[in-house]
N, C-alpha and C positions, 0 to 999 in steps of 0.2 A: 439570341440564336445562333448556331454557325449553318453554313451552307447546307441547307437539308437532303442535297441528294450526293452528298460524297460516300464514296466507299472504304469504310476500314478494316484491318482485319481485329480480330479479337481483343487481340491483346494490343493495340492504339486506341482503340474504346476504351479500357482498362485504365491506359495512362491516363487520357482526359478525363476520364472520372474522379481519377485522385488529383489531377490538376483543380478540378472543380469542387474538388473539397479543400483544397488550399494544402493537399499536405504536402512540406516540406523535408521530411527526411523520411525513410523507407529502411528497415532493416532486413537482411534476407540475406543467402544462399540458394545460388543456383543449381539446378540437376533438370536431366533430361525433359522434365514435363514440364518445367516453367521457361522453357529454350525460348522459345518465341515471346514470352512477356519479358526475357530479360533483352532480346534484340528488341524491344519496343524501347524500354528501356534508355536503350544506346544513344535511340534517335532523339530523345527529348534532356531540355536544359534543367528545367525548374526543379526538380526532384534530384535530391540527394540521394543514391543509392548508398547503403553502411553494411561490407559484406563482414557480418560475426565467423566465428571459428567454428563455432556449432546452432543449431536452429534452438536450442533451449535460450541460448543467451539472444537471440534475434529478437524472441516474442519478450524475455525478459527487458531490453534494450527499449521497445517501443512502450514499453508497459513503464518501465520508469519515465520517458517523455512526457505520457499523457498523466502519469498523478502528479507531474508538477508543474506541468500546463494545464491540465483541465482542458487539452485535444484530443481527440482521435489518437491512438498510435498506433500504428500501419509494420505491421511486418510482412515475407513473403518468405514461402517455402515450397520445396519440391514436393511429389506426392509420396506413395511410403515411409522410411523411413525419416524423410524431411518433416513431415506431419508427425507421426509418432515422436518425434523427439522435440517438437514444438508442446505437447499434450503437457508437460510440467509446466511452462510458460502458460498456455491458456488457462488451467486449472484455476494457477494462482491469481489470475487477473479476473475469474469469476467470481473466486472467493471474497476478494476484497470489491468487487463492483465497478471492473475499471474501463474503461470504454477502451474499445479497440475492435480494429479488424484483422483478421487473419487471413491471408490469399492463398490458399494451396493450390499445387499443380495435382491432375490427376491422369490416369493415362486415359488417351482416345478413346469414347461415347462407345464406340463399337466392340471395346474390348475391356470392359467394366465388366465385371463377375466371371471373368475368367483367366483371374489369377496370371494378369499380365506381369513383366518384368517391375519393381518397387509400384505395385499395386497394393494401395488399402482401403478400407469401407470406414473413410474420411468422415463421413454422414454419421456413420452409427458409431463412430469410435469418440468421436469428439458429441455426441450429443447432449450425455450428464453436464458438460462442464464448459454449454455457452448459454449464453440468450438465448442464440439463434445459428440454424447454421443452411446455406442454398449449395446447391450443387447446381450448376451451369448447364443446363443441353443443349441452349442455342443459344450462337453469338448475338442474335437479336436480342436476349432479355439482359444482356451484360449491363448496359447503363442502367434499368431502373433496377438491377439486383441491386448494384456498387450504391445508389440514391437508397433502397432500403436499409442495407447495408448500414452505414454511417448514419440512418437516421433512429435505427434501433439501439445501436450502439451507447449512443450518446444521450439519447431523451430515458426519461420515466430512471428505474435505477438500472446506471450504462453499465455492460458488461461487454465481454468478449463476443465475435461473430466473425465466424468461419468462412468464407465465399472458397469453395470447391470448382476450381476449374478444368474441365478435360483439354488437350492438348490442342486436338482438334477444334476445340471451342474457338482458342485463342488464335487456331490461326486462321479461320475461314474470313473471308470479305462479307463486310453486309453493311448494307447503308445505316449510314448513323446522321442521327435527326436531332443530336443535339444533346447532352444532356440536363433532365429534366427537373424542375425548379422546385418544385413542393413536391409532393404525396402523400396519398392517402388510404391508410391498409386500415380496412374493415376491423380486422382480428385485432390494431393494437392501435387500443389510446389511450396511453398513460395518465391517470387526472394531474395534475398539478396543483389548482387551488384546494384547499380546504376547505370543509363544508363549514359556514361562518356559526351555524349553531352549536356543532361540537368545536368549536373556537372558544364561544362565550361560555358555554359550560366550564372548558378548562382551564379560562379564567378564573375563573367565580371560585374553583376550586386549590387553583396556584394561588389565590390574593388572600385565602382565608386557612391557608397553613402558618401550623405554628414549628414545624421542621421541616420545610422545603430541600428540594434537592435536585438540580438539576444537574444530567446525565447523559453526554451527548459522544457520538461513536464518527465513523466517517463518512456518513451521510452530510454533518455540515460543510466536510472541505469539498463534497463531490457538487453540492450546490452551491460553494462559493458562497454561503451564507456567515463565514466567521465573523463580519461586521454587523449584522443580523444580531445573532448571541450575545458577541460583546456591551451595544445595546442591549437587551433583555436584561443581562446579568446584573450589566451594573444599573437602570435602573431599579431592578426588584432588591440589588442587595446581597440576592442567595446564593448560597457556597455552589461551586461547581465541580465536574472533576468529567476528564475524558478519558475515552478506551485506546489503546494502543494505537488503533487506526486514528485518532481523533484527535490524538495530537498537536498544539498547534491555533486547534478552533477558537481557542481562548487560551487569552496568554499564561505561560506557564510560571511567568514571575508576577503575576496578579492576587495578593495575598486572598482573594474572593478562590483563588483556584488551588484545591486540594492535595493537588499531583492526580496521578493515574491509578485508575481503581486495576480491583481484579485479583487473579494469582500472586503478580509478583508488585501488587498496588501500595498505595501507603494505608497506614493504619487509618488515619483520618477519614479518607479516602471509601476504605468500606467501613470502617464503623456507620459513617454517615448513609452510606445503601443500604445499610441495615435498619437502621435506627430512624430513619425521613420519617415523617404520616402523608407527605405528597411529592412523587418523582415525577419529575418531567424529564420523560425519553426523548431525544432530537435525534435522529438518523442513525442506534444504535439501536443491535439487534438480542440483547440478553444473552447472549451467547457463554459457554460454559466458561471459562476465564477469566468470564466478566462476574457471574454471579454465584459461580462455584455451586453448590448442589441447594435445587430447588427448591425439594423439601424443607431444607433449612433458610430459605430466603424468603419461604412461605410464613413461616414463625409469626413473623412479625406482621401486624394489619398495617398496610398502607395503600392507597388511593394511586392509581399511574394513570400518568397521560402517555401515551404514545404517540409522538408524530415521526411518520416516514410515508416515502415514496410506495413504497413496496407493501399493500395490502397481507402478503404472504407471508411478512415478518412480523402484522401484529400477531400477540397471543399465541407465537408459534410456540415459545418456553416457559412463556410467563406469563397467566392471564391480565390482561390491562381492563382500566375502569373506564377512561373515555380514549378511544382509539381515533385517531385526525388524520385521514389519509391525505397526501399531495406535498407539492416540494417546499421542503427546509425552507428556504428562503423565502417563499411568496407567505408560507405560515407564518412563519418568526413575525413578517413585516405586519401581516395584519394584528398579529399579537400586540404587535408594540404599538400602533395604533390606536387599538382599543382599553391599553391600558393607560395611554394618555390621556382619553375620553375617560375612562372610570372613576368614578368619585369614591372607591374603593381604596384602600393603602393596604399592603402589610403590615401585621401586626407588629411593631415596633418592637413591644416587649418580649414577644415570645422571640422574636428574632434573633433578640438581643441575648437573651438566655439560650437558645442551639449556639450559636453564634459561641457562647464558652465553655459549653459542652465541647466544640469541636478544637477546641485552642486546646483544652485538657487533652483529648483525641496526639492533638499534635505536638505538645509537649514531650510527649515521649521520642520524640525526632527520629522517626525508625528508620528513616534515612543513612542516620549515620555509620561512619564503619570502621572498621578498626585500623588504622591510619602504618602498621606495623612500624617497623624499625629505621624507616626510609632507605634502605639496601633493597630491597625487594621491592617490582612494581605490584602498585595493587590498582586491578584492573578501574575501579572507581574513580580513581584519580587519576586518568589518562584522560578519563572524560569529562571530568570536572575542569582539566586542564585545558583541554580542548573548545568546551563550552568562554571559561572564561577570555581565552586568545580570538574567539570569532562571535561571540555575544553582539556584539556592536558592527558587524557584519553580513551582507549578503549569502547567509551560507546554507548548503542542501547537505544533510545528511541521509547516507543510506547504510542501512544493514543487512547482513545476513540472518543465520537463525539460529538461536544458541542464547547460552548466557550474553554475552559480550549485547547483542541488539537488546536484551531485558537493562544491561546495566545503561547502553544508550539513552533507554526510554527514561529510565529512572534517574539521569542523573543530566543531562543536557536537557535547559530548561528553554522549551520551545514556545517563542513568543509568536509565532507569526504562521499562518497555512503553509501546507504542500511544501513544508522544507522537510519533514520526517517522512524519508521514505523505506518502507519496509513489509515484507510478507503479515499481514496477519493471519487471516482464515486460513489458508494452505501451509505456513508455514515452513518455507521453501527453502533450504540452504542453496546457495549457487546464486542467488539474486542479486549480492550486493558491486559485485565492478558494475554486470550489465545495466542494473540501473545507474549508477553513477555514470556510465559511458553516453545514455541515453540523457539524463539531466545536462552534463558535460555540453553535447548538442544545441539541448534547447535554451539551453543558458551561460553561453562560452565567458563570460563577462563574471560570473558570481564561481566564489569557491566550492568544490565537492568533494565533500570526505566521504570513505566507503569505510564503516566498523566493522571490523568481519572477526572472525576466529581461525588458525591455522586448518580445521576444519573443512567448514563451508567454502572459506576461500579455494580451497584445490576443486571446488567443484566447476567452477566455470573461468578457473585458472587462466585457460588459452586465450580468455581476451582479450590479455595485456598483449595481445599481438594485434588485436582491432583498435587497442587505445592508440597503439605507436602510428598505425598508417591513417588515422582518422583523426591525430592531432584530440587527444581529448585527457590534458593534463587533468586526472585526476591524483587523489589522495588517498592513499589504500593504507590502513591503521588496523591491523592484526594484534587481536589481543589473543597472544601464544602461550595458553596455558598447558599445550602437551600431551590434553585430553579433550577428548569431547567431553565438552564442561556441563551443559546441562543434562546429559545421559548419564555422567559420574554423578553430578548432583542428586539425581531421583534416586539412582544408584545407593549413594552414602544414607539417604534420609527412606526410602522404602524399602532395598534389599540386604542392609543387613552389613553394606560395606563388600560385595562382592563387583567387584569392577568387572564385567563383564567387555570384553573389545571395548573400551571405550579409552581406553590408553592409544596413541599415535607411537610406535614407535619408531619408523621409520622416515622419518619427515625431512623434506628438501630443506639443502640452506636457498632461506627466500632471498637474501639477499643477490647471491650468485644468480638465483632464478630469474629476478625481479632485472639485471644489467642481463643476464643470458636474451630478454625482451626489449631487450634495447633505454629499458629505464635506470633509475636510481633508487638503490635498495638499502635500507637503514637499519644496524639490527643496534634497540635499545635495550639495555640489561637493568639498569641501575634507576633510580625512581628521580635522582636529581638529573639525569639527562633527559627528562621526556619533553618538558618545556624547549629548551635549547633545539632538539630534533624537529622537535613540530615550529619550532621558529623558522629553522633552515629549512622543512621540509616547504614551508608555503613561502617562502621564499624563490623559490623554481616555479616559478611561475607555471613556467610553459612543457614542463616535466612531469608524468607519471611519477609517482612516489610511493615506495614501498618501504610500511616500517613496521621492524619485525618486533612488538613489545612482549617482552618476556615477563608474562606478568606470573602472578602467583598461584599455583595449580590447586590449591589447595580453598582456594575464593566460593564461597557459594553465594546465590543473589537471593535476598531478603527483603523485604519480608516474601515471604512464599505460603501459600496457602495448596494442601496436598488436593490429589482429585477424589473430590468426592465429598470434601470438606468444605465448611460454610464459609462466609465470608470473614465472621467473627474469629475465626477458629485460625489462626494465624501465627505461621514460625515467624520468631523474630530475627533470628541467630543462631546460632550453633549450640548455643546452650539451649535451645528450647528442642534436639535431636535428640 
């Protein structure tokens, strides 16, 4: 505890709170309502502030940092447009359950509600897209409010918390009695341990299964339970799939991994989901992109065990038989201990038969693609080449949203958790570069690649400037097909090829643009140049490199399940269109 009769300004209390939470980096953009806070930052040494070029990128960068490290990401924005620009980043983090604290400035307390300059109702605007938010009306409450914010952000089902601080609150001097060491909140007590009886029931069901399947999502990564998941799958010998958000929780190169499931998942992953008799769902939410049409999914009889920290996620879209509310890591540890003690072993005969059915699905090789004539660059080939070059290194892949995101998820085999960083739930274009910046700050010795498209990349292209100023050398790979590719694909499949506003007619010269920002630009137009270009880019360790890969504009992402269709009603290629 520090000297209890210290007088500090609210802004200084805020800085002390961030220091006590061991915050290393904060991404932000100054403005009138946060100038006292910026003044307090000027007087401290321990936290590095990174000045972005747009508030959306501040929140995305803090989000990318949080996804890669598991620590709480922190962003700082001013009132009014500062906060409204941050909304997309906050909603992105909320949908994917990312622990974050966003500090926003607010007009002075006496001006709130009077339409003051740069005023907006922060609490009202962000309420539906945060785990919780606070308006601090008294500087004496600041330390305890920050303690609550970090606690809420990182415990239970993680999520973003907004702390709105009026300008006079950050200026006022108050007695500072140190940062609280612990916090008790009557209204917030997330369950950590799963119910022992439920786990035992689940285990009996799991061990008696004839066609078992393990389906895992982002929750496994959030609770750092990848080791436990691997132990469980390897002990049982059951097939396993990950959602888009869960990739890397189980090694992508292991034969027990059936690939990603869902809208652009593999035939084997989706067929197993439809035809299993016992499904163990771990930290996943059965969302629309994963199981397609719920009625179609429910046609097949199966028993479902669902482990999730958030009770409201259980039986939300699909009715489950055995709910287990608890932290994935703790529940899996208990499960593993019980399996070791149990005399029951999985039915080897039934399991062998199930695997032979799965191998039949797998033999259809749904991920093979037309390699073309070697002249034109196939986007899948770019990702495969990247994977082959980096699979044995400590590499992080970020992506934006669209076809390139799906190809990265399909063709880069993630063997480790928290290496695949993308916007799953909200599907936010523009996250790629800020995510990569945030990760590179956290992991300066790792390689960070941003797989993007010429559409997405222009949504936060101004952050190339931040990369230069803060020396975060990232490698940007634009799969440039001159189309908003995913929109074009849907227009081809669902709208008889009426390509309404999905073609980009006036693209910048990305090489010159990268150079204008002080970076290296490369144009790659032939398949044989893909590998040499990547090799050259990787050699430039301390430079940000923008690689403009001119890829086949007609290529589609397959397999594909159209909206409203069931998991087994897959389109496997252009011959199905």
